[in-house]
C-alpha positions as semicolon CSV with decimal commas, in nm:
position;residue;x (nm);y (nm);z (nm)
1;X;4,515;13,101;3,371
2;X;4,704;13,137;3,053
3;X;4,540;12,925;2,796
4;X;4,585;12,861;2,419
5;X;4,216;12,897;2,367
6;X;3,900;12,929;2,585
7;X;3,764;12,617;2,409
8;X;3,915;12,273;2,322
9;X;4,048;12,210;1,967
10;X;3,800;12,293;1,703
11;X;3,879;11,942;1,534
12;X;3,746;11,782;1,861
13;X;3,428;12,002;1,880
14;X;3,359;11,894;1,519
15;X;3,296;11,554;1,612
16;X;2,923;11,439;1,643
17;X;2,965;11,445;2,019
18;X;2,600;11,548;2,132
19;X;2,444;11,341;1,850
20;X;2,616;11,019;1,973
21;X;2,550;11,094;2,327
22;X;2,183;11,143;2,268
23;X;2,179;10,803;2,089
24;X;2,350;10,614;2,365
25;X;2,161;10,774;2,653
26;X;1,819;10,743;2,494
27;X;1,869;10,381;2,419
28;X;1,995;10,306;2,766
29;X;1,699;10,466;2,937
30;X;1,468;10,280;2,696
31;X;1,606;9,961;2,795
32;X;1,578;10,020;3,179
33;X;1,893;10,182;3,296
34;X;1,853;10,395;3,602
35;X;2,179;10,552;3,539
36;X;2,380;10,585;3,207
37;X;2,675;10,789;3,093
38;X;2,859;10,829;2,759
39;X;3,217;10,927;2,731
40;X;3,395;10,988;2,403
41;X;3,782;11,045;2,408
42;X;4,054;11,157;2,177
43;X;4,417;11,092;2,322
44;X;4,723;11,192;2,148
45;X;5,056;11,081;2,292
46;X;5,401;11,154;2,148
47;X;5,739;11,064;2,262
48;X;6,094;11,171;2,127
49;X;6,430;11,007;2,263
50;X;6,785;11,090;2,193
51;X;7,097;10,913;2,284
52;X;7,422;11,111;2,290
53;X;7,253;11,391;2,096
54;X;7,152;11,163;1,818
55;X;6,779;11,028;1,754
56;X;6,714;10,697;1,908
57;X;6,335;10,682;1,859
58;X;5,994;10,847;1,873
59;X;5,624;10,784;1,837
60;X;5,308;10,971;1,769
61;X;4,975;10,804;1,844
62;X;4,602;10,888;1,851
63;X;4,325;10,699;2,018
64;X;3,981;10,773;1,941
65;X;3,663;10,598;2,070
66;X;3,372;10,617;2,318
67;X;3,220;10,414;2,598
68;X;2,863;10,362;2,742
69;X;2,836;10,269;3,119
70;X;2,499;10,192;3,265
71;X;2,334;10,085;3,597
72;X;2,052;9,837;3,545
73;X;1,879;9,675;3,842
74;X;2,177;9,762;4,069
75;X;2,458;9,613;3,856
76;X;2,704;9,781;3,634
77;X;2,731;9,750;3,254
78;X;2,990;9,863;3,019
79;X;3,085;9,844;2,649
80;X;3,292;10,052;2,408
81;X;3,304;10,121;2,042
82;X;3,487;10,323;1,774
83;X;3,217;10,363;1,487
84;X;3,105;10,719;1,520
85;X;2,742;10,667;1,406
86;X;2,409;10,679;1,595
87;X;2,336;10,326;1,504
88;X;2,661;10,187;1,618
89;X;2,653;10,381;1,950
90;X;2,301;10,264;2,024
91;X;2,423;9,898;1,968
92;X;2,702;9,959;2,225
93;X;2,437;10,086;2,464
94;X;2,238;9,750;2,396
95;X;2,563;9,558;2,490
96;X;2,620;9,768;2,796
97;X;2,274;9,697;2,930
98;X;2,323;9,308;2,835
99;X;2,642;9,301;3,043
100;X;2,445;9,470;3,342
101;X;2,189;9,213;3,311
102;X;2,415;8,925;3,308
103;X;2,646;9,062;3,586
104;X;2,347;9,128;3,818
105;X;2,330;8,751;3,874
106;X;2,682;8,714;3,949
107;X;2,705;8,948;4,258
108;X;2,491;9,033;4,567
109;X;2,639;9,380;4,577
110;X;2,384;9,652;4,473
111;X;2,556;9,941;4,277
112;X;2,426;10,298;4,391
113;X;2,598;10,610;4,315
114;X;2,627;10,909;4,560
115;X;2,427;11,208;4,455
116;X;2,583;11,473;4,244
117;X;2,445;11,803;4,118
118;X;2,367;11,840;3,767
119;X;2,606;12,108;3,590
120;X;2,439;12,134;3,263
121;X;2,679;12,204;2,978
122;X;3,022;12,299;3,072
123;X;3,380;12,341;2,921
124;X;3,713;12,328;3,092
125;X;4,063;12,351;2,948
126;X;4,392;12,315;3,135
127;X;4,643;12,576;3,228
128;X;4,900;12,623;2,965
129;X;5,030;12,861;2,711
130;X;5,170;12,666;2,409
131;X;5,040;12,347;2,298
132;X;5,324;12,094;2,253
133;X;5,170;11,945;1,950
134;X;5,163;12,281;1,767
135;X;5,544;12,272;1,796
136;X;5,724;12,116;1,498
137;X;5,915;11,782;1,587
138;X;6,230;11,944;1,440
139;X;6,222;12,213;1,695
140;X;6,167;11,979;1,983
141;X;6,450;11,756;1,858
142;X;6,683;12,058;1,819
143;X;6,631;12,172;2,164
144;X;6,704;11,829;2,313
145;X;7,000;11,794;2,092
146;X;7,134;12,123;2,215
147;X;7,089;12,037;2,578
148;X;7,261;11,687;2,512
149;X;7,539;11,860;2,370
150;X;7,596;12,079;2,654
151;X;7,615;11,795;2,889
152;X;7,840;11,576;2,656
153;X;8,081;11,878;2,631
154;X;8,143;11,887;3,002
155;X;8,437;11,673;3,159
156;X;8,342;11,340;3,291
157;X;8,025;11,302;3,096
158;X;8,042;10,986;2,889
159;X;7,671;10,957;2,766
160;X;7,359;11,145;2,774
161;X;6,991;11,024;2,717
162;X;6,716;11,275;2,648
163;X;6,344;11,234;2,620
164;X;6,033;11,411;2,599
165;X;5,676;11,283;2,656
166;X;5,357;11,474;2,574
167;X;5,003;11,398;2,595
168;X;4,682;11,584;2,490
169;X;4,363;11,452;2,632
170;X;4,027;11,562;2,486
171;X;3,710;11,407;2,669
172;X;3,341;11,453;2,607
173;X;3,106;11,330;2,888
174;X;2,718;11,323;2,918
175;X;2,499;11,156;3,159
176;X;2,136;11,094;3,228
177;X;2,122;11,339;3,503
178;X;2,186;11,626;3,279
179;X;2,561;11,688;3,297
180;X;2,760;11,744;2,967
181;X;3,132;11,827;2,998
182;X;3,401;11,900;2,726
183;X;3,751;11,902;2,848
184;X;4,110;11,931;2,715
185;X;4,431;11,900;2,912
186;X;4,808;11,877;2,816
187;X;5,098;11,741;3,006
188;X;5,477;11,711;2,941
189;X;5,757;11,509;3,072
190;X;6,108;11,622;2,964
191;X;6,416;11,437;3,111
192;X;6,784;11,426;3,059
193;X;7,011;11,183;3,223
194;X;7,401;11,204;3,218
195;X;7,610;10,901;3,272
196;X;7,975;10,888;3,378
197;X;8,229;10,613;3,333
198;X;8,565;10,566;3,488
199;X;8,748;10,405;3,192
200;X;9,034;10,296;3,429
201;X;8,825;10,101;3,693
202;X;8,500;10,044;3,502
203;X;8,298;10,222;3,771
204;X;8,005;10,414;3,645
205;X;7,719;10,623;3,783
206;X;7,437;10,843;3,650
207;X;7,220;11,156;3,753
208;X;6,903;11,275;3,607
209;X;6,727;11,627;3,591
210;X;6,496;11,702;3,870
211;X;6,253;11,880;3,659
212;X;5,909;11,715;3,719
213;X;5,650;11,621;3,476
214;X;5,384;11,899;3,458
215;X;5,045;12,005;3,338
216;X;5,201;12,271;3,135
217;X;5,258;12,333;2,752
218;X;5,586;12,378;2,572
219;X;5,648;12,703;2,740
220;X;5,782;12,470;3,023
221;X;6,087;12,372;2,806
222;X;6,129;12,740;2,720
223;X;6,207;12,833;3,098
224;X;5,851;12,880;3,234
225;X;5,854;12,688;3,561
226;X;6,178;12,561;3,549
227;X;6,542;12,684;3,518
228;X;6,670;12,451;3,270
229;X;6,993;12,629;3,183
230;X;7,093;12,644;3,559
231;X;7,026;12,275;3,613
232;X;7,200;12,154;3,306
233;X;7,507;12,368;3,376
234;X;7,525;12,219;3,734
235;X;7,458;11,858;3,657
236;X;7,810;11,742;3,537
237;X;7,984;11,864;3,839
238;X;7,733;11,718;4,058
239;X;7,772;11,389;3,888
240;X;8,148;11,409;3,900
241;X;8,136;11,465;4,270
242;X;7,915;11,183;4,314
243;X;8,143;10,942;4,122
244;X;8,416;11,034;4,392
245;X;8,189;11,030;4,705
246;X;8,260;10,789;4,984
247;X;7,996;10,528;5,049
248;X;7,768;10,611;5,340
249;X;7,798;10,444;5,667
250;X;7,478;10,256;5,756
251;X;7,278;10,382;6,068
252;X;7,014;10,613;6,202
253;X;7,025;10,965;6,087
254;X;6,816;11,279;6,082
255;X;6,711;11,337;5,722
256;X;6,643;11,657;5,530
257;X;6,424;11,529;5,238
258;X;6,402;11,755;4,919
259;X;6,066;11,772;4,744
260;X;6,219;11,600;4,441
261;X;6,239;11,278;4,649
262;X;5,968;11,332;4,902
263;X;5,686;11,332;4,639
264;X;5,756;10,966;4,557
265;X;5,724;10,868;4,914
266;X;5,388;11,050;4,960
267;X;5,281;10,890;4,640
268;X;5,352;10,525;4,758
269;X;5,291;10,549;5,138
270;X;5,005;10,806;5,143
271;X;4,855;10,836;4,790
272;X;4,795;10,473;4,734
273;X;4,718;10,400;5,095
274;X;4,421;10,660;5,109
275;X;4,234;10,514;4,792
276;X;3,931;10,375;4,978
277;X;3,872;10,103;4,707
278;X;4,218;9,962;4,791
279;X;4,148;10,011;5,164
280;X;3,827;9,810;5,104
281;X;4,006;9,524;4,933
282;X;3,892;9,588;4,581
283;X;4,252;9,606;4,446
284;X;4,391;9,294;4,664
285;X;4,435;9,073;4,369
286;X;4,667;9,294;4,166
287;X;4,787;9,626;4,319
288;X;4,733;9,539;4,687
289;X;4,541;9,664;4,995
290;X;4,611;9,931;5,249
291;X;4,698;9,945;5,621
292;X;4,482;10,251;5,651
293;X;4,171;10,059;5,677
294;X;3,808;10,207;5,697
295;X;3,764;10,136;6,053
296;X;4,058;10,362;6,128
297;X;3,902;10,669;5,985
298;X;3,922;10,949;6,225
299;X;4,155;10,751;6,469
300;X;4,464;10,636;6,275
301;X;4,769;10,829;6,396
302;X;4,951;10,860;6,052
303;X;5,222;11,088;6,150
304;X;5,331;11,372;6,362
305;X;5,099;11,671;6,426
306;X;5,280;11,872;6,158
307;X;5,134;11,641;5,886
308;X;4,851;11,801;5,676
309;X;4,785;11,604;5,351
310;X;4,535;11,702;5,095
311;X;4,373;11,552;4,804
312;X;4,333;11,794;4,527
313;X;4,210;11,761;4,164
314;X;4,202;12,145;4,110
315;X;4,564;12,273;4,141
316;X;4,693;12,454;3,870
317;X;4,951;12,243;3,641
318;X;4,874;11,921;3,842
319;X;4,875;11,611;3,635
320;X;4,568;11,464;3,789
321;X;4,390;11,815;3,768
322;X;4,070;11,824;3,572
323;X;3,736;12,023;3,591
324;X;3,511;11,726;3,623
325;X;3,586;11,355;3,665
326;X;3,459;11,062;3,447
327;X;3,135;11,031;3,641
328;X;3,041;11,418;3,609
329;X;3,168;11,505;3,955
330;X;3,304;11,860;3,983
331;X;3,654;11,826;4,112
332;X;3,766;11,967;4,450
333;X;4,022;11,969;4,734
334;X;3,986;11,802;5,064
335;X;4,189;11,680;5,366
336;X;4,309;11,320;5,396
337;X;4,540;11,358;5,692
338;X;4,502;11,651;5,943
339;X;4,727;11,726;6,233
340;X;4,874;11,373;6,169
341;X;4,527;11,184;6,180
342;X;4,368;11,008;5,895
343;X;4,042;11,189;5,823
344;X;3,960;11,117;5,472
345;X;3,979;10,897;5,159
346;X;3,993;10,944;4,772
347;X;3,642;10,844;4,650
348;X;3,428;10,781;4,336
349;X;3,055;10,788;4,339
350;X;3,002;10,420;4,408
351;X;3,246;10,399;4,690
352;X;3,130;10,713;4,849
353;X;2,765;10,581;4,855
354;X;2,871;10,244;4,979
355;X;3,036;10,381;5,284
356;X;2,797;10,669;5,348
357;X;3,051;10,937;5,310
358;X;2,835;11,194;5,107
359;X;2,961;11,322;4,776
360;X;3,240;11,169;4,571
361;X;3,546;11,384;4,571
362;X;3,610;11,343;4,189
363;X;3,832;11,048;4,178
364;X;3,694;10,865;3,874
365;X;3,919;10,828;3,582
366;X;3,961;10,596;3,271
367;X;4,277;10,628;3,089
368;X;4,117;10,527;2,754
369;X;3,778;10,501;2,584
370;X;3,802;10,122;2,598
371;X;3,835;10,111;2,977
372;X;3,578;10,167;3,260
373;X;3,638;10,444;3,488
374;X;3,797;10,341;3,838
375;X;3,883;10,529;4,151
376;X;4,225;10,685;4,066
377;X;4,464;10,912;4,271
378;X;4,413;11,275;4,307
379;X;4,713;11,528;4,334
380;X;4,795;11,410;4,696
381;X;5,022;11,681;4,864
382;X;5,176;11,767;5,196
383;X;5,129;12,123;5,284
384;X;5,419;12,354;5,399
385;X;5,450;12,533;5,719
386;X;5,303;12,884;5,647
387;X;5,600;13,058;5,811
388;X;5,838;12,766;5,767
389;X;6,223;12,823;5,677
390;X;6,389;12,750;5,365
391;X;6,585;12,452;5,298
392;X;6,918;12,596;5,407
393;X;6,730;12,676;5,742
394;X;6,624;12,318;5,776
395;X;6,976;12,189;5,723
396;X;7,106;12,439;5,969
397;X;6,896;12,268;6,235
398;X;7,046;11,918;6,189
399;X;7,367;11,825;6,374
400;X;7,413;11,474;6,220
401;X;7,216;11,394;5,916
402;X;7,162;11,341;5,538
403;X;7,014;11,564;5,277
404;X;6,842;11,352;5,010
405;X;6,764;11,494;4,666
406;X;6,596;11,339;4,367
407;X;6,402;11,001;4,326
408;X;6,543;10,691;4,199
409;X;6,444;10,345;4,299
410;X;6,177;10,238;4,547
411;X;6,010;9,944;4,710
412;X;5,694;9,917;4,930
413;X;5,471;9,628;5,040
414;X;5,124;9,532;4,926
415;X;4,966;9,717;5,234
416;X;5,174;10,035;5,168
417;X;5,350;10,001;5,504
418;X;5,701;9,888;5,485
419;X;5,929;10,065;5,224
420;X;6,273;10,172;5,103
421;X;6,369;10,471;4,881
422;X;6,684;10,572;4,711
423;X;6,787;10,906;4,543
424;X;6,968;11,079;4,293
425;X;7,227;11,235;4,524
426;X;7,262;11,246;4,895
427;X;7,499;11,484;5,120
428;X;7,621;11,447;5,473
429;X;7,512;11,710;5,710
430;X;7,737;11,797;5,998
431;X;7,676;12,063;6,252
432;X;7,417;12,233;6,035
433;X;7,619;12,231;5,714
434;X;7,656;12,014;5,405
435;X;7,977;11,821;5,416
436;X;7,987;11,651;5,064
437;X;7,811;11,393;4,870
438;X;7,781;11,037;4,983
439;X;7,659;10,743;4,781
440;X;7,484;10,408;4,823
441;X;7,207;10,552;5,041
442;X;6,852;10,440;5,090
443;X;6,633;10,510;5,367
444;X;6,401;10,251;5,510
445;X;6,105;10,249;5,737
446;X;5,731;10,176;5,796
447;X;5,481;10,443;5,701
448;X;5,357;10,550;6,049
449;X;5,691;10,530;6,194
450;X;5,836;10,748;5,915
451;X;5,563;11,012;5,923
452;X;5,567;10,998;6,293
453;X;5,933;11,112;6,288
454;X;5,838;11,436;6,097
455;X;5,993;11,723;6,306
456;X;6,015;12,027;6,072
457;X;5,854;12,153;5,748
458;X;5,985;12,405;5,503
459;X;5,793;12,710;5,418
460;X;5,603;12,773;5,102
461;X;5,921;12,891;4,916
462;X;6,044;12,517;4,935
463;X;5,721;12,376;4,800
464;X;5,759;12,181;4,462
465;X;5,469;12,000;4,255
466;X;5,642;11,666;4,170
467;X;5,488;11,355;4,002
468;X;5,480;11,076;3,740
469;X;5,305;10,983;3,421
470;X;5,275;10,618;3,497
471;X;5,086;10,543;3,814
472;X;4,933;10,173;3,744
473;X;4,619;10,027;3,890
474;X;4,309;9,799;3,797
475;X;4,265;9,496;3,589
476;X;4,293;9,536;3,303
477;X;4,568;9,763;3,385
478;X;4,528;10,138;3,359
479;X;4,786;10,419;3,373
480;X;4,730;10,763;3,510
481;X;4,936;11,077;3,555
482;X;4,943;11,228;3,896
483;X;5,129;11,515;4,100
484;X;5,241;11,543;4,457
485;X;5,330;11,876;4,610
486;X;5,537;11,905;4,920
487;X;5,801;12,123;5,107
488;X;6,142;12,024;5,204
489;X;6,109;11,843;5,538
490;X;6,307;11,704;5,836
491;X;6,257;11,335;5,967
492;X;6,442;11,238;6,282
493;X;6,623;10,908;6,338
494;X;6,535;10,725;6,024
495;X;6,723;10,409;5,944
496;X;6,971;10,453;5,639
497;X;7,097;10,130;5,468
498;X;7,429;10,110;5,262
499;X;7,290;9,953;4,930
500;X;7,639;9,835;4,814
501;X;7,680;9,632;5,147
502;X;7,330;9,509;5,111
503;X;7,372;9,370;4,760
504;X;7,714;9,233;4,839
505;X;7,905;9,465;4,628
506;X;8,143;9,590;4,885
């Protein structure tokens, strides 16, 4: 993997990481903790926004702090601080132990953690070439301005918004079992959206770039991993066609779903549904439960036999990719759905031990030093057919259907079962050929019916790693970035709604 350095930033390494960890862990053990871990984080986040090629806002923030988490007499304790002295860290450890002793009397559940080997002292840095925080803001702004002007100069484009989000996350972790990890990862989300307004009628519509957020550096905006020039050149014509497109006729169609749309369906109907804490009811008060309950493990027919879905915290450039999670677990890849059957869940150490599932698969994550780690989503991906066709080949096999491209709005119930998704653009398919765009398209279904209708998968050449920066979960709320890879895929007989009719606009 190409990296800026084999080690994290020197400025992070210069912090008294080991000294503070020793103070926290020594104090926690002296107070009777059977397990303790220390996590120090520095998270830098920056945003840049333009409207019609002019600056519209920006930010650059830095969060630095640490947390101590303990298990005392079978109960969790947690506390956080910002004062980087040994005395302050020891005091935070005192607070964490006090919380554990208090909470132990409020719950009958005994906290036990799945076993995990000790890895000693290890370092991990994500795969990127050019740290976006080493690129001057003026250069970033100039690039977004140039891209915006290209779109604004095209016929029919009335307005353009452009944005760039960048995060550099540094974490130091140490626990009483002897694992010490120092990690750094970088992620980016560039996006442009063009708006067209018909001055005569007042009708308007918009279309965004399909480039996904990625675990890469600024080389992504220079053309590594995405062809920006081609996408920006095509966008105005695609938007103009969308403005003139007829409204879809509601009914049942065979859908060819592009990875730029399907990643979000995977996220909502598989990613969240296979979080075992959710399936056990731990998220019921806020983010919902799951229809894929634990009693169905090994028996639930999730979809067709073509369906092979993995959880993966190791894939290169994935937004949820890391070397070790926030419980010191070495990350891995595993099966969630195999041959259409539910065969696994996403786990942290407590949930893995609670249900007798062996090791955690490395899904503990906290989005800041002030938050306790919770079970969070891995990169959940649908695997392609090894010898599958390209997208044109999938379309050629459809007589009467719709080709769906890009994500837009979505809705799904609290059990991750009934859903509806829209898109950036949709094309009618007639006799194996694209027959122009249609608009007002939404596809609807239940999770098992939809995935059960999967009849064809594209090959590896159609596979794209999509994703989002803003997956929410837990109370207090936490946000995590996650990727979902998938090929193009064909689903048979899916219910398609006309959104204009449904909303009473036609």
